[in-house]
FIPATOR-305800 format. One line per field, with one value per atom (N, C-alpha, C, O): residue in one letter; x, y, z; atom name; residue number from 1. Coordinates in steps of 0.1 Angstrom, whole numbers. Layout:
BEGIN
aa = c(A/...) $
c1 = c(X/...) $
c2 = c(Y/...) $
c3 = c(Z/...) $
at = c(CA/...) $
i = c(NUM/...) $
***
This chain:
BEGIN
aa = c(M/M/M/M/S/S/S/S/A/A/A/A/W/W/W/W/A/A/A/A/A/A/A/A/P/P/P/P/A/A/A/A/F/F/F/F/K/K/K/K/N/N/N/N/N/N/N/N/A/A/A/A/K/K/K/K/A/A/A/A/T/T/T/T/E/E/E/E/I/I/I/I/L/L/L/L/A/A/A/A/D/D/D/D/I/I/I/I/R/R/R/R/R/R/R/R/G/G/G/G/R/R/R/R/G/G/G/G/I/I/I/I/R/R/R/R/D/D/D/D/D/D/D/D/A/A/A/A/D/D/D/D/D/D/D/D/T/T/T/T/L/L/L/L/R/R/R/R/L/L/L/L/V/V/V/V/A/A/A/A/L/L/L/L/F/F/F/F/R/R/R/R/D/D/D/D/N/N/N/N/W/W/W/W/D/D/D/D/S/S/S/S/V/V/V/V/Q/Q/Q/Q/G/G/G/G/K/K/K/K/T/T/T/T/P/P/P/P/I/I/I/I/T/T/T/T/I/I/I/I/E/E/E/E/Y/Y/Y/Y/L/L/L/L/A/A/A/A/K/K/K/K/A/A/A/A/D/D/D/D/E/E/E/E/D/D/D/D/A/A/A/A/T/T/T/T/A/A/A/A/L/L/L/L/L/L/L/L/L/L/L/L/L/L/L/L/V/V/V/V/D/D/D/D/G/G/G/G/G/G/G/G/S/S/S/S/E/E/E/E/D/D/D/D/I/I/I/I/K/K/K/K/G/G/G/G/S/S/S/S/P/P/P/P/R/R/R/R/D/D/D/D/L/L/L/L/R/R/R/R/R/R/R/R/R/R/R/R/A/A/A/A/Y/Y/Y/Y/T/T/T/T/Q/Q/Q/Q/W/W/W/W/H/H/H/H/R/R/R/R/A/A/A/A/Y/Y/Y/Y/T/T/T/T/E/E/E/E/L/L/L/L/F/F/F/F/H/H/H/H/V/V/V/V/G/G/G/G/R/R/R/R/Y/Y/Y/Y/L/L/L/L/T/T/T/T/R/R/R/R/N/N/N/N/D/D/D/D/P/P/P/P/E/E/E/E/A/A/A/A/H/H/H/H/A/A/A/A/Q/Q/Q/Q/F/F/F/F/S/S/S/S/A/A/A/A/I/I/I/I/S/S/S/S/N/N/N/N/E/E/E/E/R/R/R/R/T/T/T/T/A/A/A/A/P/P/P/P/T/T/T/T/P/P/P/P/V/V/V/V/T/T/T/T/P/P/P/P/N/N/N/N/T/T/T/T/E/E/E/E/N/N/N/N/A/A/A/A) $
c1 = c(240/238/234/238/227/223/234/234/245/257/264/270/263/269/260/265/247/238/239/239/240/240/252/249/264/275/274/278/270/269/259/261/248/238/237/226/247/246/244/238/248/245/233/231/225/213/201/198/194/183/172/166/168/157/161/153/173/178/179/175/183/184/170/168/160/146/141/134/145/141/147/141/160/167/161/160/157/150/137/134/130/117/120/112/131/134/137/134/144/148/136/138/125/113/108/104/108/103/89/81/85/71/67/60/72/67/74/86/67/74/80/89/76/81/93/99/97/106/120/124/126/140/139/147/130/128/124/130/115/110/122/123/129/140/151/156/154/163/159/167/146/141/142/146/139/140/154/157/163/177/183/190/179/183/178/186/166/160/168/170/171/178/192/196/199/212/211/219/201/200/196/202/187/183/194/195/204/215/228/239/228/240/252/263/249/260/267/279/260/267/274/282/271/277/285/292/286/294/308/314/314/328/331/343/321/323/320/323/314/311/314/316/315/317/305/306/294/282/284/289/280/281/267/258/266/254/250/238/259/256/251/242/257/252/238/230/235/221/211/200/215/207/204/193/214/213/204/196/206/198/184/175/181/168/161/150/168/163/160/149/169/167/156/148/155/144/131/121/130/117/113/101/122/119/115/105/121/117/103/95/100/87/76/65/79/69/67/56/78/77/69/61/72/66/51/43/48/35/26/16/30/22/8/-1/5/-8/-18/-14/-31/-41/-47/-57/-41/-46/-42/-31/-51/-49/-48/-51/-45/-45/-34/-23/-35/-25/-12/-11/-2/12/16/27/7/10/19/19/27/36/29/33/17/9/5/5/0/-4/8/7/20/32/36/40/35/39/30/34/17/7/9/9/12/15/27/27/38/50/48/53/40/37/29/32/19/11/20/18/29/38/47/49/52/61/53/58/41/33/29/30/26/23/35/34/46/59/62/66/61/64/54/59/41/31/34/33/37/40/52/52/63/75/72/78/64/60/54/57/44/37/46/44/54/64/73/75/78/86/79/85/67/59/57/58/54/52/65/65/76/89/94/101/90/95/84/87/73/62/66/61/75/79/93/98/98/111/109/104/112/109/117/113/128/136/134/140/125/123/117/120/108/102/112/110/123/133/142/146/145/153/145/151/133/125/112/101/113/101/91/79/95/86/76/65/80/71/67/60/70/67/52/45/47/33/32/21/43/42/45/55/36/38/42/35/53/57/51/48/49/44/55/67/51/61/69/63/81/90/86/84/83/79/90/102/87/97/95/84/106/106/114/126/109/117/129/129/140/152/152/153/150/149/162/162/172/185/192/197/191/198/189/193/177/167/169/161) $
c2 = c(-60/-57/-69/-71/-78/-90/-99/-107/-99/-107/-103/-111/-90/-85/-86/-87/-87/-87/-100/-100/-112/-124/-125/-128/-123/-123/-112/-114/-100/-89/-91/-86/-98/-100/-114/-118/-122/-136/-138/-148/-129/-130/-122/-121/-117/-110/-118/-119/-124/-133/-126/-132/-114/-107/-104/-105/-99/-95/-108/-107/-119/-132/-136/-141/-134/-137/-128/-133/-116/-106/-110/-110/-114/-118/-131/-132/-140/-152/-148/-154/-139/-134/-127/-129/-119/-112/-122/-120/-133/-143/-150/-156/-150/-157/-152/-160/-139/-133/-130/-136/-120/-115/-111/-101/-117/-114/-102/-100/-94/-84/-73/-66/-71/-60/-65/-57/-77/-84/-76/-73/-73/-67/-54/-51/-45/-32/-33/-26/-42/-44/-49/-45/-59/-64/-54/-53/-45/-35/-25/-22/-21/-12/-18/-12/-31/-38/-40/-39/-42/-43/-30/-29/-19/-6/-3/2/-6/-4/-12/-7/-24/-33/-28/-27/-23/-17/-4/-2/4/16/14/20/4/1/-4/-3/-11/-17/-11/-17/2/8/8/6/10/10/-3/-3/-14/-27/-32/-41/-25/-30/-20/-23/-8/3/-1/-5/0/-3/-18/-22/-27/-41/-46/-57/-38/-41/-29/-18/-30/-19/-10/1/-13/-5/8/8/19/33/39/34/49/57/62/62/67/72/61/63/49/38/34/31/34/31/42/38/54/65/63/64/60/57/45/45/34/22/25/20/33/36/44/41/54/62/54/55/45/37/27/25/20/11/17/12/29/37/40/39/45/48/35/36/24/12/7/3/9/5/14/9/26/35/31/31/26/21/8/6/-1/-14/-14/-20/-6/-5/2/-4/14/21/24/27/23/26/16/5/19/9/13/7/22/26/16/11/13/4/11/5/24/32/27/22/29/24/31/43/23/28/29/32/26/27/15/5/15/4/-9/-19/-9/-21/-26/-38/-17/-21/-27/-38/-21/-26/-39/-48/-41/-54/-65/-76/-62/-72/-75/-87/-65/-67/-76/-85/-73/-81/-95/-104/-98/-112/-118/-130/-112/-117/-121/-132/-112/-115/-127/-135/-127/-139/-152/-162/-152/-164/-168/-180/-159/-163/-169/-179/-163/-168/-182/-190/-184/-197/-207/-218/-204/-214/-217/-229/-207/-209/-218/-227/-215/-224/-238/-247/-240/-253/-261/-272/-255/-262/-264/-274/-254/-256/-268/-276/-269/-280/-293/-303/-294/-306/-310/-321/-300/-302/-307/-317/-301/-305/-318/-325/-323/-336/-347/-358/-344/-354/-367/-378/-367/-379/-385/-394/-379/-384/-394/-390/-407/-417/-414/-419/-407/-405/-392/-388/-384/-370/-370/-362/-380/-380/-383/-378/-390/-392/-379/-376/-372/-360/-348/-340/-347/-335/-340/-337/-347/-352/-342/-345/-330/-320/-315/-311/-317/-312/-324/-322/-336/-348/-351/-350/-355/-360/-374/-377/-381/-394/-393/-387/-397/-397/-411/-421/-412/-425/-428/-419/-441/-445/-443/-444/-441/-439/-452/-463/-451/-462/-469/-463/-482/-489/-489/-490/-486/-486/-498/-501/-505/-517/-513/-509/-515/-512/-521/-533/-515/-522/-527/-520/-540/-546/-553/-559/-552/-559/-552/-559/-539/-532/-529/-523/-533/-530/-539/-537) $
c3 = c(-34/-21/-13/-1/-19/-13/-9/1/-18/-15/-3/4/1/13/25/36/23/34/42/55/36/43/53/65/49/59/69/80/65/74/85/96/82/92/98/103/96/100/115/119/123/137/142/154/133/136/132/120/142/138/131/121/135/129/114/105/112/99/90/78/95/88/84/72/92/89/77/68/78/67/54/44/55/42/36/24/45/40/33/22/38/32/19/9/18/6/-5/-17/-2/-12/-19/-30/-13/-18/-31/-40/-33/-46/-46/-39/-54/-54/-68/-69/-79/-92/-98/-96/-106/-114/-106/-111/-94/-86/-78/-70/-79/-70/-68/-57/-79/-78/-71/-62/-75/-69/-54/-46/-52/-38/-29/-18/-34/-27/-24/-13/-34/-32/-21/-12/-21/-11/3/13/4/17/22/34/12/16/21/31/14/18/32/40/35/48/59/70/55/64/68/79/57/60/68/77/65/72/87/96/89/103/111/123/105/112/109/110/104/99/109/106/122/132/133/135/131/132/119/119/107/95/88/78/93/87/87/97/75/73/71/68/73/72/58/54/50/36/27/33/14/6/4/-3/10/9/17/28/10/17/18/11/25/26/13/9/5/-8/-17/-25/-16/-24/-21/-29/-8/-3/-8/-12/-8/-14/-28/-33/-36/-51/-53/-62/-46/-47/-44/-51/-34/-30/-41/-45/-46/-57/-70/-76/-74/-86/-84/-93/-72/-70/-70/-74/-64/-64/-78/-81/-86/-100/-108/-115/-105/-112/-107/-116/-95/-90/-97/-101/-99/-106/-120/-125/-127/-141/-141/-150/-132/-132/-128/-135/-118/-114/-124/-128/-128/-138/-134/-143/-121/-117/-121/-126/-120/-124/-138/-142/-144/-157/-168/-168/-177/-188/-201/-211/-200/-213/-222/-217/-234/-244/-242/-241/-240/-238/-224/-221/-214/-200/-197/-205/-187/-183/-182/-187/-176/-175/-189/-191/-197/-211/-218/-225/-217/-224/-219/-227/-206/-200/-205/-208/-205/-210/-225/-229/-233/-247/-249/-258/-242/-243/-239/-246/-229/-225/-236/-239/-241/-252/-264/-270/-268/-279/-276/-285/-264/-260/-261/-266/-256/-256/-270/-273/-278/-292/-299/-306/-297/-304/-298/-306/-285/-279/-285/-289/-285/-290/-305/-309/-313/-327/-329/-337/-322/-322/-318/-324/-308/-303/-314/-317/-321/-332/-344/-351/-347/-358/-355/-364/-343/-339/-341/-346/-337/-338/-353/-357/-361/-376/-382/-390/-379/-385/-381/-389/-370/-365/-366/-361/-373/-373/-380/-377/-390/-397/-393/-399/-383/-378/-367/-356/-369/-359/-346/-335/-346/-334/-328/-318/-334/-329/-315/-307/-312/-299/-288/-277/-291/-281/-279/-268/-290/-290/-284/-277/-288/-284/-277/-282/-266/-260/-256/-255/-252/-248/-258/-255/-271/-282/-291/-301/-287/-295/-295/-284/-306/-307/-300/-295/-300/-294/-279/-275/-271/-257/-253/-255/-246/-241/-228/-220/-225/-212/-202/-205/-189/-179/-177/-179/-174/-172/-159/-149/-159/-147/-137/-140/-125/-114/-105/-100/-103/-95/-82/-84/-71/-59/-57/-60/-53/-51/-36/-27/-35/-22/-17/-6/-26/-22/-10/-1/-9/2/14/23/13/24/36/45) $
at = c(N/CA/C/O/N/CA/C/O/N/CA/C/O/N/CA/C/O/N/CA/C/O/N/CA/C/O/N/CA/C/O/N/CA/C/O/N/CA/C/O/N/CA/C/O/N/CA/C/O/N/CA/C/O/N/CA/C/O/N/CA/C/O/N/CA/C/O/N/CA/C/O/N/CA/C/O/N/CA/C/O/N/CA/C/O/N/CA/C/O/N/CA/C/O/N/CA/C/O/N/CA/C/O/N/CA/C/O/N/CA/C/O/N/CA/C/O/N/CA/C/O/N/CA/C/O/N/CA/C/O/N/CA/C/O/N/CA/C/O/N/CA/C/O/N/CA/C/O/N/CA/C/O/N/CA/C/O/N/CA/C/O/N/CA/C/O/N/CA/C/O/N/CA/C/O/N/CA/C/O/N/CA/C/O/N/CA/C/O/N/CA/C/O/N/CA/C/O/N/CA/C/O/N/CA/C/O/N/CA/C/O/N/CA/C/O/N/CA/C/O/N/CA/C/O/N/CA/C/O/N/CA/C/O/N/CA/C/O/N/CA/C/O/N/CA/C/O/N/CA/C/O/N/CA/C/O/N/CA/C/O/N/CA/C/O/N/CA/C/O/N/CA/C/O/N/CA/C/O/N/CA/C/O/N/CA/C/O/N/CA/C/O/N/CA/C/O/N/CA/C/O/N/CA/C/O/N/CA/C/O/N/CA/C/O/N/CA/C/O/N/CA/C/O/N/CA/C/O/N/CA/C/O/N/CA/C/O/N/CA/C/O/N/CA/C/O/N/CA/C/O/N/CA/C/O/N/CA/C/O/N/CA/C/O/N/CA/C/O/N/CA/C/O/N/CA/C/O/N/CA/C/O/N/CA/C/O/N/CA/C/O/N/CA/C/O/N/CA/C/O/N/CA/C/O/N/CA/C/O/N/CA/C/O/N/CA/C/O/N/CA/C/O/N/CA/C/O/N/CA/C/O/N/CA/C/O/N/CA/C/O/N/CA/C/O/N/CA/C/O/N/CA/C/O/N/CA/C/O/N/CA/C/O/N/CA/C/O/N/CA/C/O/N/CA/C/O/N/CA/C/O/N/CA/C/O/N/CA/C/O/N/CA/C/O/N/CA/C/O/N/CA/C/O/N/CA/C/O/N/CA/C/O/N/CA/C/O/N/CA/C/O/N/CA/C/O/N/CA/C/O/N/CA/C/O/N/CA/C/O/N/CA/C/O/N/CA/C/O/N/CA/C/O/N/CA/C/O/N/CA/C/O/N/CA/C/O/N/CA/C/O/N/CA/C/O/N/CA/C/O/N/CA/C/O/N/CA/C/O/N/CA/C/O/N/CA/C/O/N/CA/C/O/N/CA/C/O/N/CA/C/O/N/CA/C/O/N/CA/C/O/N/CA/C/O/N/CA/C/O/N/CA/C/O) $
i = c(1/1/1/1/2/2/2/2/3/3/3/3/4/4/4/4/5/5/5/5/6/6/6/6/7/7/7/7/8/8/8/8/9/9/9/9/10/10/10/10/11/11/11/11/12/12/12/12/13/13/13/13/14/14/14/14/15/15/15/15/16/16/16/16/17/17/17/17/18/18/18/18/19/19/19/19/20/20/20/20/21/21/21/21/22/22/22/22/23/23/23/23/24/24/24/24/25/25/25/25/26/26/26/26/27/27/27/27/28/28/28/28/29/29/29/29/30/30/30/30/31/31/31/31/32/32/32/32/33/33/33/33/34/34/34/34/35/35/35/35/36/36/36/36/37/37/37/37/38/38/38/38/39/39/39/39/40/40/40/40/41/41/41/41/42/42/42/42/43/43/43/43/44/44/44/44/45/45/45/45/46/46/46/46/47/47/47/47/48/48/48/48/49/49/49/49/50/50/50/50/51/51/51/51/52/52/52/52/53/53/53/53/54/54/54/54/55/55/55/55/56/56/56/56/57/57/57/57/58/58/58/58/59/59/59/59/60/60/60/60/61/61/61/61/62/62/62/62/63/63/63/63/64/64/64/64/65/65/65/65/66/66/66/66/67/67/67/67/68/68/68/68/69/69/69/69/70/70/70/70/71/71/71/71/72/72/72/72/73/73/73/73/74/74/74/74/75/75/75/75/76/76/76/76/77/77/77/77/78/78/78/78/79/79/79/79/80/80/80/80/81/81/81/81/82/82/82/82/83/83/83/83/84/84/84/84/85/85/85/85/86/86/86/86/87/87/87/87/88/88/88/88/89/89/89/89/90/90/90/90/91/91/91/91/92/92/92/92/93/93/93/93/94/94/94/94/95/95/95/95/96/96/96/96/97/97/97/97/98/98/98/98/99/99/99/99/100/100/100/100/101/101/101/101/102/102/102/102/103/103/103/103/104/104/104/104/105/105/105/105/106/106/106/106/107/107/107/107/108/108/108/108/109/109/109/109/110/110/110/110/111/111/111/111/112/112/112/112/113/113/113/113/114/114/114/114/115/115/115/115/116/116/116/116/117/117/117/117/118/118/118/118/119/119/119/119/120/120/120/120/121/121/121/121/122/122/122/122/123/123/123/123/124/124/124/124/125/125/125/125/126/126/126/126/127/127/127/127/128/128/128/128/129/129/129/129/130/130/130/130/131/131/131/131/132/132/132/132/133/133/133/133/134/134/134/134/135/135/135/135/136/136/136/136/137/137/137/137/138/138/138/138/139/139/139/139/140/140/140/140/141/141/141/141) $
***
């Protein structure tokens, strides 16, 4: 829907401003929230965009329904009970962070005796290189 919104609303300053705000992002709710805002934008301006894009009223209704359902899953209320969407999201992040940290340390361990490892894998290297000195180019100034 967003691919059709930019050309459809290019001559509408208010809609263009809304599209710019939609592109910024807002975390875990972003996709669902963006979809709801795009649906509202298309509905509010339906007379000017009808037939100019493949978007239909039925498509907007389905997108609205799907985005609302996704928001309910993502939000999960303020309950932190075991198995709630919020609890599952936190657990997934914790598992991802643990796996990332473990791989980081395994990488450091495996490359500890390789003299060229710091050049190949500088992000996990034990050896930190000094920043390259920068000399200003005054020839073209």
